[in-house]
N, C-alpha and C positions, 0 to 999 in steps of 0.2 A: 070316670073309671069304665063305665060304659063303654065308652069310644075305644078305650084302653084293650077293654076284652074282647070287642068287636073285630080291633086290627087284628089281635094275636090269633085269633081263628081263621082268619082270611090269609094268616102268613105259611108257608111249607118252612119246614127245619131249617133249610139254609136260609132262608129270608130272616128268620128270627135270630139265626146266629151272627148273619150281617148286622141287624141292629144294636145285638148287644155288645159286639166289636165295636161298633159307631158311636155308643152311649156317650163317652167319655170326650172323644173326636167333636163330637156332636156338641156337647157343653164348653170346651174350649173355643171352637172356632164361634158359635154364638156369641161367648164370649170377648173373643178376639175381635169377632167383626163390630161389635157392638164398641169397643174401643176402635176399631180402625176407622169407622164411619165418625165417631167424634174427631178423632185426628183429622180427617178428611174436609170436615165442615172449619176447625180450628185452622186450620193450613191454608182454604181458600178463602176463608177470611181475611186470615192475617196478611197474607201476602199480596190479594187484589187478584184481578181476571191476569193480568200480561205477565205479573211475577211467577205466580202459578204455572201459566200457561210455561213460562220459561224451565220451572221446575221440574215440570212434569215432562217437557223434551229430555232433558238430561236424564231423568230415571228412565227412559224410554228407552235411549241411544244407549247406555250403559247394558241396559237388560237384554237388549236386540241383540247385542256384540258377544256378551257373555253366555247368553242361552246359545248361539253358535258355537262356541267353543266349549260348553258343558256335555261331557258323556252321558250326564244323567243315569250314572252307572247304579244309584238307588233301586230303580226298576228292575233291572238286570237279575241285579243282586237278589231280591225278592223271589224273581221269577227260575234262577237256577239255585238259590238256597231251597226253596220249596223239594226242589227233586232233592239235595244231599240230605234236607232235612227227613223227608220220606225214608231215605236209603241208611240212616241213621249213621251219615258220614261228616261227623263236627268237624274232623280235621281237616277235610276238604273246603266244608262250610270257611272254617277261619284261613284257608289259603287265600280264597275268594276274596276276603275282607280285606285282605295285606293287597293283594293286587289294586284293589278299588280303594283304597285311601293314597296307594301311590299314585294312580295315576289322576285322580280328581285333585293331589294336592298340586301336580305339576301343571295340569292344564288352569288352576287357580291362578298362578304365578304368570302363564302364558297370557289370558284373559285381562291382567291389569297391564301387562306391556302392550297389548294390542290396542288396549283401549287408549293407553296414554300417547300412542303414535298417531292413532286417529284423532285425538281432540286437536292436537295440536294442529294436524293436517285441516281438517274441514269443520272448527269451531264456529266462524264467522257465518258458515253456509246457514246453522240452526240456531244458534242463539246469537241473541244481540247485548245481553247482558255482560261487562266488560270481567274479566280478572277471575273467572270460574275455574280453568283449566286445573288448578292444583286441587281444587276441590272434588271436581270431575274425578279424576285418579284416585285421590283416596276414598270417595265413596265407592269407585270399582275396587279397592282393595276390600272393603267393609263386604261389598256386595258378595265377593268371590269366596264367602268363608261357607255360603249355602252350596257350593260344590260338595264339600265334607260333611257338611248336613244332610246330605242326600244318601250318603253310606248310613251314617247312624240312625236316621229316620228308618230308612228301608230295613234295616234290621230290627228295629223294634214293631213296625209294621208286619214283619214274616212271623215275628214271634206273639203276635196280636196285644203287645206290651202298650196299649195306647194311652192309659191313664199317665205315666212320667212325662212323656213329651207334651200331653196335653197339660200337666200343671206347671212344666217349666215355659212352656207357649204363655199359658197366661199372664208369669209373673213378668216376663220379658215384656210383654206388651204394654203392660201397667207403667214400667220404667221407660218406656218408647213414648207412652201417652203426657206421662209427666214431664219428660226431657223437651217435647215439641212443644205442648202447652207452655212452659216459662220461655221457652226461644220466641212463639209468634207472640206472645200477651207483654213480655216486657221490650221484645226487640221487634216488634210489627214491621213488615215488608223488608226486611233485612235477610236478603238471602245468604251471606254468608254465615251469620250466628246460627240460622236454619239448619246448612248442612252440615255444621260442626256436631250440632244435636245428632241427627239423623246418622252420621257416622261413627260417633263414639257409642250409641245405643247398639248400632249394627255388629261393630266387633265385640262388643258384650255379649251379646245375643248368641252369637255364633259359639264363642267360646264355652258359655256356660251349658249350651243344648247338646254339644258334640260331649264334654267331660261326663255331665250327666247320664246320658245316654249309654256310653260303654262301660258306666259305673253299675248302672242297670243289668246290664246284660252280662257280668262279669261269670255268672253262675254258668249259664247258656254255655258261653265261649269259653268257658275257665279248663285249663290241662291241655288245651290246645292252640295256644301261643306261639308254639315252638315249629307248628306245623308247615312244612315247605312248600313252597309255589308249584313245585315239580309234581306235586301230587292231581294237580287239577290240567296238566300239560295236557294231556288227551281232548280237555274241554275246552281250551283256550279259543280256538280257532270259532269253535260255534259261539262261545260267548262275546267273540270279539265283534263277530259279524252282527251278533244281536244289540251288543252296545253300541255300536257305529249307526245301524240302519235306525234304532231308537233314536240315537242323539241327533241326525240327521232329521227325523221325523220331527221331534220335538223342538229344532231348531224353528222348523218351516211351521209350525206351531205358532211359537213365537213372534216368528215374523206376520203371521196374522192377527195374532191378538194384540201383539205390542208396534209391530209396525206400520199401523194404520194411524199411529201419532205422527211418526216422522213423517208419513207420506203427506199427512193433514199438515203441518209445521211448513213441509215445500212448497204446496197449492196455496194454502192461505198464509193466516198469521197466529202468532204465539194466544193472542186474546180466542180464538176460534178452538185452539188445542185446549183451554182453560176451560173451556162451556162444554166442549165435546167429553171431557174427563169424569168432570163432575156427572155428568148424566151416565157415564159406562159406570162408574164405580156406585152410584146410586143404585141404578136397575141392577147390576151383576150383586147387590149383595143379598139376593134371595138364594144365591148359590151356597150361603151360609148352611141352608138346611140339607144338601146333597153334597158337600166337601167333604163330609165324613165318611159318607157313604162310598166318596171315591176311593178315599184311603185305605177304606176297610176293604173294598170288592175284588180290589185288586190281588191281594194276597189270598182272597176265598177262591176267586176264578182259577188261580194259577195251581191251588191245590185241588180243587174239584175236577178239573181238565187233567190233571197228572193222575188223578185216581179213576180217570175216564166216566164220571157222573154226570154226562151228558144231559141227560133229560132234567136231572134235578138244577143242572145250571137255567136250562129255559123255563123252568116252572118258575122259580124264583126270579128272573128276570120281569115274568109276565106280571106276578104276582105285586111286585113291588113297584111298577111302572103304572098297571092300575089304578092303585092305591094314590098316586100322586098325581093323577091326569086332573081330576075334577078340583083341588084345592088352587093349581098351578092357572086352570082357565079364570078362577075366581079372582084371584088374586091379578092375574093380567090386566080383565076387564077394569077393576075397581081404579090399578093406578094409571092406568092412559085415560081414564074418564077424569082424573084430578090431578093428572101431569101438572099442569103450570102452577097451582094451589102449591102440591108438594116439593118441587123445587124450590119456589119463592122462601116456603116456610124453615126449610132445611140449611141452603146455602145464602137466602137473601133476595132480594130484589136484581141483584146486580146479573143473576145469571139465571135469568128466566127465560130469558133467548135458548137455553139447553133443551127446555121441555119437548120439542119437535125432534131431537137426537134421543131424546129418554123413553118414547114411547117405541122407538124400534128395537132400542136395547132391552126393553120389557118383554117384548115377544122374543126375541132371542135369549135369555135369559131362562125365562119360563118353559121353553122348549129344553134347552141344555139340563135345566134340572128333572124335568121327567124321563131324559134319554142321559143320565149323566152314568149310565153304565157303559155305555158304548165304547168309549176308548179303552175303557180298563178291559175289556174284552176282547176287544180288536190285540191289544198288546198280549194278552193271556194266550191267545190262539197263533201267534207268531206271527202275523200280518204286518211285519217291517217294511217289506218290497213294495206293497201294497198302498200301503199309508203314506210312502214317499209320494208315489206317482199321484195320488188323491190331491193332496197338500201342493204340489209343483201345479196340478191343473187349475186349481181354486185359486191359488194366489196371483197366476197371471189372469185369471178371470177377474180379480178384483183389481188389479192394478189398470185393466183396460176399463171397469164400470167405474172406478175413482176419477180417471182424466175425464169421464163423463158426465159423473152427477157432482163432485166434489166444487168445480170452481163456482156452477149456480146456487148451489144448494149448501156451501159450506160445512158444516160441522154434522148438519142433519143428512146432508148427503153421503158421508163416509158411515155416519151410521146404517145407513141403508145399505150401502156396498158389506159391510160387516156381517149384516144379518144375512144378505143374500149368500157369502160364501158359506156362512156355517150351516144354513141349512141345506145348501150344497153336497159339502162334506157329510152329514150326517147321513143321506140320502145314498149316499155311495159307500160309506161305512157300512152301512144296514145289509146294504146289497151282499159286501165280501162278507161278512159275519155270518149271515144266513148262509150261504154257500159253503165256506169253509165248515160249519157246524154240521151241514148235510153229509160231507165228503167224510168229515171224521167220525160221524155213526156210523156210516156204511162200512168204512174200514175195520172200525171195531167189532162192529155184528160178524164181517165174512172171518177175523181173527179166531174168533169164539166157535164156530162152524168150523 
């Protein structure tokens, strides 16, 4: 209790609001990550290194293609929805929701068609297991539901309604874990049965999450269901530019975070992909602690900046970063010191060779946990084009480093590459954010005069 009271005293009002909004998401993420961790162990042990590597390649391939076609409208919905909310224009917000749902559904269909074509053309290049083409297409269809999830979850975050979405997610995680456990325990090393279980739970997850989310929001959006799209015609150009810029930025971000799997498979083997992925999953589990803050801080940043509370924003960032720094360093040192023991106990001796990559992932994960607020702040400040340029630079640098490091160092080499480009991204984002904040503060002060 004394620790909690000490932390409360160190927090400013906006930081307290952030942690309050994040409490349900934190509990949900902690619960969900625990189950995801359990699932990763069951899957890795049940499928074996090579088959598990094939599954990881399929997921990375579908995820990479769908992210390039995903408009990520939920982020733009929060940013512009915050403005409409501040103006008391719920009719405009409802019109924006209609536009968002239409284009999200359209792009989900396009993504499945594109993956169907690509899986036919390039199947043998990355996947050795025969007969998985239809499973890949079905998995893509199930995964495309996340396009619509982006809209419903964006609205829940805009209104700080994290409780319902958290409960829904926990229930669906339990269902998915049970289905996968049955598949790998009763049908070990059978990738077909495993994919059926994953596909069915993905479809069910998407339907329930969207239905209950809009039910929860019925009062906030009630009375405006017939709002015409023409209400936001004057804002559509700016909204479209933000959506496209953010979409391309997220696509490049996914290319960095998931393209490594595809590139690693092209340069090495499915076995190295399996080792690499378990190391990455285990290390990045630490982000369970900060993911809720990421989800909560973006709508909060959007409102603070819309209200021109720049000094409050900076103060909040300083406080929450300083509180996270020491625990992050302690965690990093302990994890690296016992890396082989941790990998062996969790995934089995079959995966001990992943300990080298695990150490570099731990450094990246702890750094990301301390600076969790960086990307939400970049998006809130509207630095969309600058974000794209930085991603392009780091992707090119990453490809060059991969060609040099991956063949001799295998999965460990790719983990070094990912750490290097993430640190480069962070440094460049920090420079841009600081410059933009200073410019905005000066402009605001000049307008007051």
